[in-house]
C-alpha positions, 0 to 999 in steps of 0.5 A, a space after each residue: 126861750 121862743 123868739 117867734 112872734 107868730 102868736 102875737 097881737 099885730 097892729 100897724 108897725 107894732 107887735 105885742 105878746 105877753 113875755 116870759 119875765 116880769 120886765 118889759 122888753 122892747 124891740 125897734 127894727 127898721 129894714 132896708 126898705 126904709 133906706 140907707 143906714 142914715 135913714 134907718 138909724 133916724 127911724 129908730 132914734 125917732 121911735 125910741 124918743 116917742 116910746 120913751 115918753 109913753 112906755 113905763 118899764 113896770 107895766 109887766 112882762 111884755 115883749 113889744 116890737 115896733 117896726 119902722 114904716 116908710 114915712 118913719 124917718 121923715 116924722 118928728 118924734 111928736 108926730 110919732 108920739 101921737 101914734 104911739 099913744 093910739 097903739 098903747 090905747 088899742 093894746 090896753 097898755 098903760 100910758 106913762 104920759 097920761 098918768 097923774 103927775 106925769 111930766 110934760 113930754 119933751 117933744 111938743 108940736 111947734 104950735 103947742 110950744 109957742 102957745 105955752 111960751 
């Protein structure tokens, strides 16, 4: 299997290509430019939380790679969730959060959270 993403469709911090299988595979990466291990781990956790809100594993065989950028460890998952929604729309991938009957996201901006209570 080829591990090169040379032929992938690149966007800011996101790379997509058709995979060889039927399952979607997701890779999260944070380089040392992000900071020490604590910041890199936080960046991966925040990215995972944002992606889990939008990615349905049954969208077909894609390989998706998300690369943390400098601001990622300082973002909340709801902020990154908005970016992920835009990236999915640009890539033409189905968004689990926009499907009918989808449960509301666990991470909601503080202003929206106060309005709902």
